[in-house]
PyMOL Python script that loads the backbone (N, CA, C, O; Angstrom):
from pymol import cmd

cmd.read_pdbstr("""\
ATOM      1  N   UNK A   1       1.410  12.503 -45.387  1.00  0.00           N
ATOM      2  CA  UNK A   1       1.262  13.178 -46.577  1.00  0.00           C
ATOM      3  C   UNK A   1       2.381  14.037 -47.245  1.00  0.00           C
ATOM      4  O   UNK A   1       2.753  14.963 -46.524  1.00  0.00           O
ATOM      5  N   UNK A   2       2.951  13.955 -48.350  1.00  0.00           N
ATOM      6  CA  UNK A   2       3.921  14.643 -48.685  1.00  0.00           C
ATOM      7  C   UNK A   2       4.059  16.332 -48.691  1.00  0.00           C
ATOM      8  O   UNK A   2       3.041  17.024 -48.719  1.00  0.00           O
ATOM      9  N   UNK A   3       5.208  16.841 -48.665  1.00  0.00           N
ATOM     10  CA  UNK A   3       4.858  18.164 -49.070  1.00  0.00           C
ATOM     11  C   UNK A   3       6.199  18.738 -49.630  1.00  0.00           C
ATOM     12  O   UNK A   3       7.252  18.132 -49.430  1.00  0.00           O
ATOM     13  N   UNK A   4       6.159  19.837 -50.289  1.00  0.00           N
ATOM     14  CA  UNK A   4       7.308  20.543 -51.329  1.00  0.00           C
ATOM     15  C   UNK A   4       7.668  21.787 -50.233  1.00  0.00           C
ATOM     16  O   UNK A   4       6.728  22.412 -49.743  1.00  0.00           O
ATOM     17  N   UNK A   5       9.085  22.127 -49.864  1.00  0.00           N
ATOM     18  CA  UNK A   5       9.493  22.808 -49.247  1.00  0.00           C
ATOM     19  C   UNK A   5      10.373  23.752 -50.262  1.00  0.00           C
ATOM     20  O   UNK A   5      11.474  23.334 -50.621  1.00  0.00           O
ATOM     21  N   UNK A   6       9.842  25.165 -50.777  1.00  0.00           N
ATOM     22  CA  UNK A   6      10.801  25.801 -51.661  1.00  0.00           C
ATOM     23  C   UNK A   6      11.335  27.108 -50.982  1.00  0.00           C
ATOM     24  O   UNK A   6      10.624  27.833 -50.286  1.00  0.00           O
ATOM     25  N   UNK A   7      12.680  27.342 -51.256  1.00  0.00           N
ATOM     26  CA  UNK A   7      13.624  28.665 -50.882  1.00  0.00           C
ATOM     27  C   UNK A   7      14.032  29.171 -52.105  1.00  0.00           C
ATOM     28  O   UNK A   7      14.651  28.550 -52.969  1.00  0.00           O
ATOM     29  N   UNK A   8      13.576  30.587 -52.152  1.00  0.00           N
ATOM     30  CA  UNK A   8      13.841  31.634 -52.924  1.00  0.00           C
ATOM     31  C   UNK A   8      14.635  32.746 -52.488  1.00  0.00           C
ATOM     32  O   UNK A   8      14.188  33.335 -51.504  1.00  0.00           O
ATOM     33  N   UNK A   9      15.622  33.143 -52.943  1.00  0.00           N
ATOM     34  CA  UNK A   9      16.424  34.313 -52.577  1.00  0.00           C
ATOM     35  C   UNK A   9      16.054  35.747 -53.509  1.00  0.00           C
ATOM     36  O   UNK A   9      15.291  35.820 -54.472  1.00  0.00           O
ATOM     37  N   UNK A  10      16.649  36.551 -53.042  1.00  0.00           N
ATOM     38  CA  UNK A  10      16.427  37.620 -53.727  1.00  0.00           C
ATOM     39  C   UNK A  10      15.328  38.215 -54.668  1.00  0.00           C
ATOM     40  O   UNK A  10      15.558  38.852 -55.696  1.00  0.00           O
ATOM     41  N   UNK A  11      14.054  37.896 -54.138  1.00  0.00           N
ATOM     42  CA  UNK A  11      12.879  38.161 -54.618  1.00  0.00           C
ATOM     43  C   UNK A  11      11.910  38.431 -53.504  1.00  0.00           C
ATOM     44  O   UNK A  11      11.569  37.637 -52.626  1.00  0.00           O
ATOM     45  N   UNK A  12      11.434  39.945 -53.710  1.00  0.00           N
ATOM     46  CA  UNK A  12      10.841  40.361 -52.573  1.00  0.00           C
ATOM     47  C   UNK A  12       9.579  39.501 -52.329  1.00  0.00           C
ATOM     48  O   UNK A  12       8.852  39.037 -53.207  1.00  0.00           O
ATOM     49  N   UNK A  13       9.432  39.356 -50.896  1.00  0.00           N
ATOM     50  CA  UNK A  13       8.121  38.334 -50.332  1.00  0.00           C
ATOM     51  C   UNK A  13       6.776  39.266 -50.989  1.00  0.00           C
ATOM     52  O   UNK A  13       5.725  38.648 -50.822  1.00  0.00           O
ATOM     53  N   UNK A  14       6.615  40.394 -51.581  1.00  0.00           N
ATOM     54  CA  UNK A  14       5.604  40.915 -52.358  1.00  0.00           C
ATOM     55  C   UNK A  14       5.369  39.982 -53.486  1.00  0.00           C
ATOM     56  O   UNK A  14       4.482  39.128 -53.468  1.00  0.00           O
ATOM     57  N   UNK A  15       6.154  40.163 -54.423  1.00  0.00           N
ATOM     58  CA  UNK A  15       6.532  39.507 -55.859  1.00  0.00           C
ATOM     59  C   UNK A  15       6.054  37.964 -55.951  1.00  0.00           C
ATOM     60  O   UNK A  15       5.439  37.379 -56.842  1.00  0.00           O
ATOM     61  N   UNK A  16       6.680  37.408 -54.409  1.00  0.00           N
ATOM     62  CA  UNK A  16       6.548  35.733 -54.427  1.00  0.00           C
ATOM     63  C   UNK A  16       4.930  35.445 -54.094  1.00  0.00           C
ATOM     64  O   UNK A  16       4.375  34.399 -54.430  1.00  0.00           O
ATOM     65  N   UNK A  17       4.269  36.520 -53.390  1.00  0.00           N
ATOM     66  CA  UNK A  17       3.062  36.617 -53.013  1.00  0.00           C
ATOM     67  C   UNK A  17       2.077  36.577 -54.232  1.00  0.00           C
ATOM     68  O   UNK A  17       1.216  35.759 -54.556  1.00  0.00           O
ATOM     69  N   UNK A  18       2.450  37.594 -54.719  1.00  0.00           N
ATOM     70  CA  UNK A  18       1.445  37.752 -56.221  1.00  0.00           C
ATOM     71  C   UNK A  18       1.789  36.747 -57.162  1.00  0.00           C
ATOM     72  O   UNK A  18       0.944  36.589 -58.044  1.00  0.00           O
ATOM     73  N   UNK A  19       2.667  36.115 -57.213  1.00  0.00           N
ATOM     74  CA  UNK A  19       3.058  35.237 -58.034  1.00  0.00           C
ATOM     75  C   UNK A  19       2.153  33.843 -57.806  1.00  0.00           C
ATOM     76  O   UNK A  19       1.373  33.226 -58.532  1.00  0.00           O
ATOM     77  N   UNK A  20       2.604  33.669 -56.543  1.00  0.00           N
ATOM     78  CA  UNK A  20       1.928  32.416 -56.091  1.00  0.00           C
ATOM     79  C   UNK A  20       0.168  32.392 -56.007  1.00  0.00           C
ATOM     80  O   UNK A  20      -0.441  31.329 -55.893  1.00  0.00           O
ATOM     81  N   UNK A  21      -0.384  33.465 -56.068  1.00  0.00           N
ATOM     82  CA  UNK A  21      -1.518  33.912 -56.418  1.00  0.00           C
ATOM     83  C   UNK A  21      -2.256  33.447 -57.552  1.00  0.00           C
ATOM     84  O   UNK A  21      -3.206  32.695 -57.770  1.00  0.00           O
ATOM     85  N   UNK A  22      -1.110  34.499 -58.483  1.00  0.00           N
ATOM     86  CA  UNK A  22      -1.441  33.963 -60.074  1.00  0.00           C
ATOM     87  C   UNK A  22      -1.723  32.635 -60.569  1.00  0.00           C
ATOM     88  O   UNK A  22      -2.668  32.191 -61.220  1.00  0.00           O
ATOM     89  N   UNK A  23      -0.639  32.092 -60.088  1.00  0.00           N
ATOM     90  CA  UNK A  23      -0.614  30.470 -60.243  1.00  0.00           C
ATOM     91  C   UNK A  23      -1.110  29.535 -59.490  1.00  0.00           C
ATOM     92  O   UNK A  23      -0.943  28.317 -59.552  1.00  0.00           O
ATOM     93  N   UNK A  24      -1.898  30.337 -58.581  1.00  0.00           N
ATOM     94  CA  UNK A  24      -3.037  29.054 -57.705  1.00  0.00           C
ATOM     95  C   UNK A  24      -3.919  28.089 -58.458  1.00  0.00           C
ATOM     96  O   UNK A  24      -4.415  27.117 -57.887  1.00  0.00           O
ATOM     97  N   UNK A  25      -4.107  28.332 -59.661  1.00  0.00           N
ATOM     98  CA  UNK A  25      -5.112  27.402 -60.723  1.00  0.00           C
ATOM     99  C   UNK A  25      -4.012  26.339 -60.978  1.00  0.00           C
ATOM    100  O   UNK A  25      -4.153  25.173 -60.609  1.00  0.00           O
ATOM    101  N   UNK A  26      -3.008  26.752 -61.567  1.00  0.00           N
ATOM    102  CA  UNK A  26      -1.973  25.870 -62.030  1.00  0.00           C
ATOM    103  C   UNK A  26      -1.534  24.979 -61.260  1.00  0.00           C
ATOM    104  O   UNK A  26      -1.280  23.848 -61.675  1.00  0.00           O
ATOM    105  N   UNK A  27      -1.354  25.382 -59.870  1.00  0.00           N
ATOM    106  CA  UNK A  27      -0.725  24.532 -58.838  1.00  0.00           C
ATOM    107  C   UNK A  27      -2.163  23.442 -58.311  1.00  0.00           C
ATOM    108  O   UNK A  27      -2.051  22.217 -58.271  1.00  0.00           O
ATOM    109  N   UNK A  28      -3.011  23.929 -58.072  1.00  0.00           N
ATOM    110  CA  UNK A  28      -4.365  23.357 -57.698  1.00  0.00           C
ATOM    111  C   UNK A  28      -4.336  22.047 -58.878  1.00  0.00           C
ATOM    112  O   UNK A  28      -4.151  20.891 -58.498  1.00  0.00           O
ATOM    113  N   UNK A  29      -4.540  22.383 -60.323  1.00  0.00           N
ATOM    114  CA  UNK A  29      -4.408  21.324 -61.353  1.00  0.00           C
ATOM    115  C   UNK A  29      -3.430  20.133 -60.839  1.00  0.00           C
ATOM    116  O   UNK A  29      -3.815  18.967 -60.760  1.00  0.00           O
ATOM    117  N   UNK A  30      -2.164  20.546 -60.510  1.00  0.00           N
ATOM    118  CA  UNK A  30      -1.176  19.633 -60.394  1.00  0.00           C
ATOM    119  C   UNK A  30      -1.145  19.564 -59.008  1.00  0.00           C
ATOM    120  O   UNK A  30      -0.060  19.845 -58.498  1.00  0.00           O
ATOM    121  N   UNK A  31      -2.251  19.197 -58.114  1.00  0.00           N
ATOM    122  CA  UNK A  31      -2.162  18.935 -56.798  1.00  0.00           C
ATOM    123  C   UNK A  31      -1.253  19.549 -55.708  1.00  0.00           C
ATOM    124  O   UNK A  31      -0.779  18.810 -54.845  1.00  0.00           O
ATOM    125  N   UNK A  32      -1.040  20.633 -55.716  1.00  0.00           N
ATOM    126  CA  UNK A  32      -0.169  21.528 -55.237  1.00  0.00           C
ATOM    127  C   UNK A  32      -0.684  22.788 -54.577  1.00  0.00           C
ATOM    128  O   UNK A  32      -0.944  23.820 -55.197  1.00  0.00           O
ATOM    129  N   UNK A  33      -0.820  22.613 -53.179  1.00  0.00           N
ATOM    130  CA  UNK A  33      -1.840  23.394 -52.466  1.00  0.00           C
ATOM    131  C   UNK A  33      -1.060  24.163 -51.543  1.00  0.00           C
ATOM    132  O   UNK A  33      -0.734  23.466 -50.583  1.00  0.00           O
ATOM    133  N   UNK A  34      -0.586  25.484 -51.466  1.00  0.00           N
ATOM    134  CA  UNK A  34       0.153  26.400 -50.653  1.00  0.00           C
ATOM    135  C   UNK A  34      -0.265  26.246 -49.198  1.00  0.00           C
ATOM    136  O   UNK A  34      -1.470  26.394 -48.994  1.00  0.00           O
ATOM    137  N   UNK A  35       0.353  26.030 -48.360  1.00  0.00           N
ATOM    138  CA  UNK A  35       0.218  26.064 -47.190  1.00  0.00           C
ATOM    139  C   UNK A  35       0.783  27.009 -46.123  1.00  0.00           C
ATOM    140  O   UNK A  35       0.119  27.588 -45.264  1.00  0.00           O
ATOM    141  N   UNK A  36       1.943  27.068 -46.286  1.00  0.00           N
ATOM    142  CA  UNK A  36       2.732  28.128 -45.554  1.00  0.00           C
ATOM    143  C   UNK A  36       3.387  29.121 -46.373  1.00  0.00           C
ATOM    144  O   UNK A  36       3.782  28.564 -47.398  1.00  0.00           O
ATOM    145  N   UNK A  37       3.702  30.471 -46.367  1.00  0.00           N
ATOM    146  CA  UNK A  37       5.005  31.344 -46.683  1.00  0.00           C
ATOM    147  C   UNK A  37       5.407  31.802 -45.449  1.00  0.00           C
ATOM    148  O   UNK A  37       4.665  32.088 -44.509  1.00  0.00           O
ATOM    149  N   UNK A  38       6.937  31.876 -45.495  1.00  0.00           N
ATOM    150  CA  UNK A  38       7.727  32.533 -44.562  1.00  0.00           C
ATOM    151  C   UNK A  38       8.869  33.656 -45.152  1.00  0.00           C
ATOM    152  O   UNK A  38       9.252  33.376 -46.288  1.00  0.00           O
ATOM    153  N   UNK A  39       9.354  34.647 -44.670  1.00  0.00           N
ATOM    154  CA  UNK A  39      10.297  35.295 -44.856  1.00  0.00           C
ATOM    155  C   UNK A  39      11.479  34.980 -43.653  1.00  0.00           C
ATOM    156  O   UNK A  39      11.212  35.061 -42.454  1.00  0.00           O
ATOM    157  N   UNK A  40      12.351  34.740 -43.994  1.00  0.00           N
ATOM    158  CA  UNK A  40      13.293  34.457 -43.264  1.00  0.00           C
ATOM    159  C   UNK A  40      13.913  35.240 -42.153  1.00  0.00           C
ATOM    160  O   UNK A  40      14.879  35.955 -42.419  1.00  0.00           O
ATOM    161  N   UNK A  41      13.581  35.192 -41.274  1.00  0.00           N
ATOM    162  CA  UNK A  41      13.796  36.425 -40.123  1.00  0.00           C
ATOM    163  C   UNK A  41      15.459  36.884 -40.222  1.00  0.00           C
ATOM    164  O   UNK A  41      15.794  38.064 -40.126  1.00  0.00           O
ATOM    165  N   UNK A  42      16.525  35.666 -40.445  1.00  0.00           N
ATOM    166  CA  UNK A  42      17.579  35.962 -40.548  1.00  0.00           C
ATOM    167  C   UNK A  42      18.371  36.336 -41.834  1.00  0.00           C
ATOM    168  O   UNK A  42      19.570  36.588 -41.954  1.00  0.00           O
ATOM    169  N   UNK A  43      17.566  36.311 -42.589  1.00  0.00           N
ATOM    170  CA  UNK A  43      17.769  36.789 -44.027  1.00  0.00           C
ATOM    171  C   UNK A  43      16.623  37.225 -44.968  1.00  0.00           C
ATOM    172  O   UNK A  43      15.901  36.556 -45.706  1.00  0.00           O
ATOM    173  N   UNK A  44      16.671  38.387 -44.747  1.00  0.00           N
ATOM    174  CA  UNK A  44      15.400  39.155 -45.618  1.00  0.00           C
ATOM    175  C   UNK A  44      15.339  39.020 -47.120  1.00  0.00           C
ATOM    176  O   UNK A  44      14.481  39.426 -47.904  1.00  0.00           O
ATOM    177  N   UNK A  45      16.241  38.482 -47.290  1.00  0.00           N
ATOM    178  CA  UNK A  45      16.562  38.202 -48.813  1.00  0.00           C
ATOM    179  C   UNK A  45      15.961  36.592 -49.117  1.00  0.00           C
ATOM    180  O   UNK A  45      15.997  36.066 -50.229  1.00  0.00           O
ATOM    181  N   UNK A  46      15.603  36.174 -48.313  1.00  0.00           N
ATOM    182  CA  UNK A  46      15.235  34.497 -48.485  1.00  0.00           C
ATOM    183  C   UNK A  46      13.735  34.523 -48.037  1.00  0.00           C
ATOM    184  O   UNK A  46      13.343  35.058 -47.000  1.00  0.00           O
ATOM    185  N   UNK A  47      13.013  33.933 -48.872  1.00  0.00           N
ATOM    186  CA  UNK A  47      11.693  33.078 -48.665  1.00  0.00           C
ATOM    187  C   UNK A  47      11.502  31.867 -48.863  1.00  0.00           C
ATOM    188  O   UNK A  47      12.038  31.153 -49.711  1.00  0.00           O
ATOM    189  N   UNK A  48      10.505  31.518 -47.860  1.00  0.00           N
ATOM    190  CA  UNK A  48      10.423  29.688 -48.199  1.00  0.00           C
ATOM    191  C   UNK A  48       8.846  29.673 -48.063  1.00  0.00           C
ATOM    192  O   UNK A  48       8.166  30.357 -47.298  1.00  0.00           O
ATOM    193  N   UNK A  49       8.472  28.836 -48.884  1.00  0.00           N
ATOM    194  CA  UNK A  49       7.050  28.402 -48.645  1.00  0.00           C
ATOM    195  C   UNK A  49       6.774  26.994 -48.833  1.00  0.00           C
ATOM    196  O   UNK A  49       7.618  26.396 -49.499  1.00  0.00           O
ATOM    197  N   UNK A  50       5.833  26.351 -48.421  1.00  0.00           N
ATOM    198  CA  UNK A  50       5.326  25.135 -48.090  1.00  0.00           C
ATOM    199  C   UNK A  50       4.332  24.916 -49.287  1.00  0.00           C
ATOM    200  O   UNK A  50       3.764  25.905 -49.752  1.00  0.00           O
ATOM    201  N   UNK A  51       4.096  23.664 -49.808  1.00  0.00           N
ATOM    202  CA  UNK A  51       3.041  23.177 -50.463  1.00  0.00           C
ATOM    203  C   UNK A  51       2.739  21.619 -50.266  1.00  0.00           C
ATOM    204  O   UNK A  51       3.589  20.735 -50.370  1.00  0.00           O
ATOM    205  N   UNK A  52       1.460  21.440 -49.982  1.00  0.00           N
ATOM    206  CA  UNK A  52       0.975  20.036 -49.552  1.00  0.00           C
ATOM    207  C   UNK A  52       0.775  19.528 -51.098  1.00  0.00           C
ATOM    208  O   UNK A  52       0.156  20.158 -51.955  1.00  0.00           O
ATOM    209  N   UNK A  53       1.471  18.169 -51.295  1.00  0.00           N
ATOM    210  CA  UNK A  53       1.590  17.572 -52.631  1.00  0.00           C
ATOM    211  C   UNK A  53       0.948  16.293 -52.310  1.00  0.00           C
ATOM    212  O   UNK A  53       1.091  15.875 -51.161  1.00  0.00           O
ATOM    213  N   UNK A  54       0.092  15.437 -53.356  1.00  0.00           N
ATOM    214  CA  UNK A  54      -0.134  14.232 -53.568  1.00  0.00           C
ATOM    215  C   UNK A  54       0.988  13.137 -53.622  1.00  0.00           C
ATOM    216  O   UNK A  54       0.839  12.080 -53.008  1.00  0.00           O
ATOM    217  N   UNK A  55       1.880  13.344 -54.206  1.00  0.00           N
ATOM    218  CA  UNK A  55       3.058  12.583 -55.057  1.00  0.00           C
ATOM    219  C   UNK A  55       4.490  13.061 -55.344  1.00  0.00           C
ATOM    220  O   UNK A  55       4.880  13.629 -56.365  1.00  0.00           O
ATOM    221  N   UNK A  56       5.158  12.747 -54.321  1.00  0.00           N
ATOM    222  CA  UNK A  56       6.734  13.379 -54.647  1.00  0.00           C
ATOM    223  C   UNK A  56       7.081  13.202 -56.130  1.00  0.00           C
ATOM    224  O   UNK A  56       7.255  14.228 -56.787  1.00  0.00           O
ATOM    225  N   UNK A  57       7.206  11.940 -56.758  1.00  0.00           N
ATOM    226  CA  UNK A  57       7.453  11.597 -57.946  1.00  0.00           C
ATOM    227  C   UNK A  57       6.855  12.892 -58.936  1.00  0.00           C
ATOM    228  O   UNK A  57       7.520  13.843 -59.345  1.00  0.00           O
ATOM    229  N   UNK A  58       5.491  12.639 -59.168  1.00  0.00           N
ATOM    230  CA  UNK A  58       4.693  13.251 -59.953  1.00  0.00           C
ATOM    231  C   UNK A  58       5.563  14.924 -59.985  1.00  0.00           C
ATOM    232  O   UNK A  58       6.234  15.365 -60.918  1.00  0.00           O
ATOM    233  N   UNK A  59       5.277  15.589 -58.678  1.00  0.00           N
ATOM    234  CA  UNK A  59       5.540  16.661 -58.581  1.00  0.00           C
ATOM    235  C   UNK A  59       6.969  17.049 -58.805  1.00  0.00           C
ATOM    236  O   UNK A  59       7.266  18.240 -58.905  1.00  0.00           O
ATOM    237  N   UNK A  60       7.610  16.372 -58.865  1.00  0.00           N
ATOM    238  CA  UNK A  60       9.225  16.471 -58.687  1.00  0.00           C
ATOM    239  C   UNK A  60       9.582  16.508 -60.313  1.00  0.00           C
ATOM    240  O   UNK A  60      10.417  17.192 -60.904  1.00  0.00           O
ATOM    241  N   UNK A  61       8.843  15.731 -60.709  1.00  0.00           N
ATOM    242  CA  UNK A  61       8.683  15.483 -62.607  1.00  0.00           C
ATOM    243  C   UNK A  61       8.359  16.793 -63.222  1.00  0.00           C
ATOM    244  O   UNK A  61       9.024  17.279 -64.137  1.00  0.00           O
ATOM    245  N   UNK A  62       7.129  17.450 -62.597  1.00  0.00           N
ATOM    246  CA  UNK A  62       6.759  18.381 -63.073  1.00  0.00           C
ATOM    247  C   UNK A  62       7.806  19.611 -62.930  1.00  0.00           C
ATOM    248  O   UNK A  62       8.284  20.201 -63.898  1.00  0.00           O
ATOM    249  N   UNK A  63       8.121  19.943 -61.411  1.00  0.00           N
ATOM    250  CA  UNK A  63       9.128  20.776 -61.185  1.00  0.00           C
ATOM    251  C   UNK A  63      10.560  20.872 -61.796  1.00  0.00           C
ATOM    252  O   UNK A  63      11.115  21.966 -61.895  1.00  0.00           O
ATOM    253  N   UNK A  64      11.117  19.784 -62.180  1.00  0.00           N
ATOM    254  CA  UNK A  64      12.142  19.525 -62.876  1.00  0.00           C
ATOM    255  C   UNK A  64      11.924  19.914 -64.361  1.00  0.00           C
ATOM    256  O   UNK A  64      12.842  20.504 -64.931  1.00  0.00           O
ATOM    257  N   UNK A  65      10.847  19.648 -64.993  1.00  0.00           N
ATOM    258  CA  UNK A  65      10.526  20.030 -66.490  1.00  0.00           C
ATOM    259  C   UNK A  65      10.346  21.554 -66.414  1.00  0.00           C
ATOM    260  O   UNK A  65      10.996  22.238 -67.205  1.00  0.00           O
ATOM    261  N   UNK A  66       9.533  22.142 -65.546  1.00  0.00           N
ATOM    262  CA  UNK A  66       9.428  23.476 -65.157  1.00  0.00           C
ATOM    263  C   UNK A  66      10.770  24.319 -65.319  1.00  0.00           C
ATOM    264  O   UNK A  66      10.928  25.249 -66.110  1.00  0.00           O
ATOM    265  N   UNK A  67      11.635  23.856 -64.490  1.00  0.00           N
ATOM    266  CA  UNK A  67      12.906  24.691 -64.111  1.00  0.00           C
ATOM    267  C   UNK A  67      13.956  24.361 -65.416  1.00  0.00           C
ATOM    268  O   UNK A  67      14.883  25.132 -65.662  1.00  0.00           O
ATOM    269  N   UNK A  68      13.770  23.425 -66.032  1.00  0.00           N
ATOM    270  CA  UNK A  68      14.651  23.110 -67.097  1.00  0.00           C
ATOM    271  C   UNK A  68      14.242  23.870 -68.095  1.00  0.00           C
ATOM    272  O   UNK A  68      15.111  24.541 -68.652  1.00  0.00           O
ATOM    273  N   UNK A  69      12.746  23.977 -68.613  1.00  0.00           N
ATOM    274  CA  UNK A  69      12.272  25.147 -69.419  1.00  0.00           C
ATOM    275  C   UNK A  69      12.667  26.469 -69.064  1.00  0.00           C
ATOM    276  O   UNK A  69      13.172  27.155 -69.953  1.00  0.00           O
ATOM    277  N   UNK A  70      12.530  26.949 -67.926  1.00  0.00           N
ATOM    278  CA  UNK A  70      12.886  28.038 -67.398  1.00  0.00           C
ATOM    279  C   UNK A  70      14.654  28.491 -67.728  1.00  0.00           C
ATOM    280  O   UNK A  70      14.979  29.643 -68.017  1.00  0.00           O
ATOM    281  N   UNK A  71      15.491  27.515 -67.629  1.00  0.00           N
ATOM    282  CA  UNK A  71      16.940  27.585 -67.675  1.00  0.00           C
ATOM    283  C   UNK A  71      17.040  27.763 -69.083  1.00  0.00           C
ATOM    284  O   UNK A  71      17.464  28.875 -69.397  1.00  0.00           O
ATOM    285  N   UNK A  72      16.715  26.826 -70.229  1.00  0.00           N
ATOM    286  CA  UNK A  72      16.577  26.896 -71.287  1.00  0.00           C
ATOM    287  C   UNK A  72      16.190  28.585 -71.766  1.00  0.00           C
ATOM    288  O   UNK A  72      16.887  29.056 -72.664  1.00  0.00           O
ATOM    289  N   UNK A  73      15.595  29.059 -71.439  1.00  0.00           N
ATOM    290  CA  UNK A  73      14.901  30.411 -71.821  1.00  0.00           C
ATOM    291  C   UNK A  73      15.956  31.612 -71.166  1.00  0.00           C
ATOM    292  O   UNK A  73      16.335  32.581 -71.823  1.00  0.00           O
ATOM    293  N   UNK A  74      16.315  31.370 -69.857  1.00  0.00           N
ATOM    294  CA  UNK A  74      17.303  32.014 -69.325  1.00  0.00           C
ATOM    295  C   UNK A  74      18.049  31.383 -68.351  1.00  0.00           C
ATOM    296  O   UNK A  74      17.594  30.951 -67.292  1.00  0.00           O
ATOM    297  N   UNK A  75      19.609  31.313 -68.847  1.00  0.00           N
ATOM    298  CA  UNK A  75      20.535  30.324 -68.144  1.00  0.00           C
ATOM    299  C   UNK A  75      20.582  30.627 -66.710  1.00  0.00           C
ATOM    300  O   UNK A  75      20.740  29.795 -65.816  1.00  0.00           O
ATOM    301  N   UNK A  76      20.397  32.182 -66.536  1.00  0.00           N
ATOM    302  CA  UNK A  76      20.796  32.601 -65.326  1.00  0.00           C
ATOM    303  C   UNK A  76      19.506  32.660 -64.498  1.00  0.00           C
ATOM    304  O   UNK A  76      19.501  33.037 -63.326  1.00  0.00           O
ATOM    305  N   UNK A  77      18.432  32.274 -65.154  1.00  0.00           N
ATOM    306  CA  UNK A  77      17.071  32.142 -64.196  1.00  0.00           C
ATOM    307  C   UNK A  77      17.256  32.071 -62.619  1.00  0.00           C
ATOM    308  O   UNK A  77      18.095  31.282 -62.186  1.00  0.00           O
ATOM    309  N   UNK A  78      16.522  32.848 -61.742  1.00  0.00           N
ATOM    310  CA  UNK A  78      16.519  32.980 -60.110  1.00  0.00           C
ATOM    311  C   UNK A  78      15.603  31.627 -59.925  1.00  0.00           C
ATOM    312  O   UNK A  78      14.434  31.955 -60.128  1.00  0.00           O
ATOM    313  N   UNK A  79      15.686  30.437 -59.660  1.00  0.00           N
ATOM    314  CA  UNK A  79      14.715  29.398 -59.391  1.00  0.00           C
ATOM    315  C   UNK A  79      14.956  28.941 -57.923  1.00  0.00           C
ATOM    316  O   UNK A  79      16.070  28.875 -57.402  1.00  0.00           O
ATOM    317  N   UNK A  80      13.703  28.616 -57.283  1.00  0.00           N
ATOM    318  CA  UNK A  80      14.035  28.234 -55.853  1.00  0.00           C
ATOM    319  C   UNK A  80      14.262  27.011 -55.777  1.00  0.00           C
ATOM    320  O   UNK A  80      13.887  26.196 -56.620  1.00  0.00           O
ATOM    321  N   UNK A  81      15.018  26.698 -54.571  1.00  0.00           N
ATOM    322  CA  UNK A  81      15.699  25.212 -54.316  1.00  0.00           C
ATOM    323  C   UNK A  81      14.394  24.515 -53.765  1.00  0.00           C
ATOM    324  O   UNK A  81      13.546  25.152 -53.140  1.00  0.00           O
ATOM    325  N   UNK A  82      14.289  23.181 -54.034  1.00  0.00           N
ATOM    326  CA  UNK A  82      13.157  22.443 -53.835  1.00  0.00           C
ATOM    327  C   UNK A  82      13.657  21.593 -52.869  1.00  0.00           C
ATOM    328  O   UNK A  82      14.823  21.237 -53.037  1.00  0.00           O
ATOM    329  N   UNK A  83      12.959  21.099 -51.716  1.00  0.00           N
ATOM    330  CA  UNK A  83      13.268  20.104 -50.805  1.00  0.00           C
ATOM    331  C   UNK A  83      11.591  19.449 -50.694  1.00  0.00           C
ATOM    332  O   UNK A  83      10.614  20.153 -50.438  1.00  0.00           O
ATOM    333  N   UNK A  84      11.546  17.960 -50.951  1.00  0.00           N
ATOM    334  CA  UNK A  84      10.442  17.304 -50.860  1.00  0.00           C
ATOM    335  C   UNK A  84      10.666  16.581 -49.640  1.00  0.00           C
ATOM    336  O   UNK A  84      11.778  16.153 -49.331  1.00  0.00           O
ATOM    337  N   UNK A  85       9.522  16.417 -48.863  1.00  0.00           N
ATOM    338  CA  UNK A  85       9.422  15.849 -47.704  1.00  0.00           C
ATOM    339  C   UNK A  85       8.455  14.790 -47.449  1.00  0.00           C
ATOM    340  O   UNK A  85       7.340  14.977 -47.937  1.00  0.00           O
ATOM    341  N   UNK A  86       8.619  13.858 -46.875  1.00  0.00           N
ATOM    342  CA  UNK A  86       7.694  12.538 -46.905  1.00  0.00           C
ATOM    343  C   UNK A  86       6.926  13.089 -45.333  1.00  0.00           C
ATOM    344  O   UNK A  86       6.046  12.410 -44.804  1.00  0.00           O
TER     345      UNK A  86
END
""", "prot")
cmd.dss("prot")
cmd.show_as("cartoon", "prot")
cmd.util.cbc("prot")
cmd.orient("prot")
C-alpha cells in the first residue's frame, strides 16, 4: 500500500494538527488518510505526517496542482516536502 510522507518546517505542530483536521474530509475524498504525525525530536521546527494513499500518480497530480496554485497566489508559500513511498 502506498504512502505519502510530508515534511513541513517552521509551522507549529498545533497549527498543522488543526489544518489536517479541518482538511480531513477533503483528504478522504481524495483517498488520503492520515495515519501518523510526528514532531522531529532533533528539530522542533520540523513536523512530519504520513498519509495512506491509494495511488501515487493520482495523489502526486493532486498535490502538484494544489502546490502550483498555492505558489501562484504566494510565491514564497511554505509548502511541505513530499516523499511518495511504495
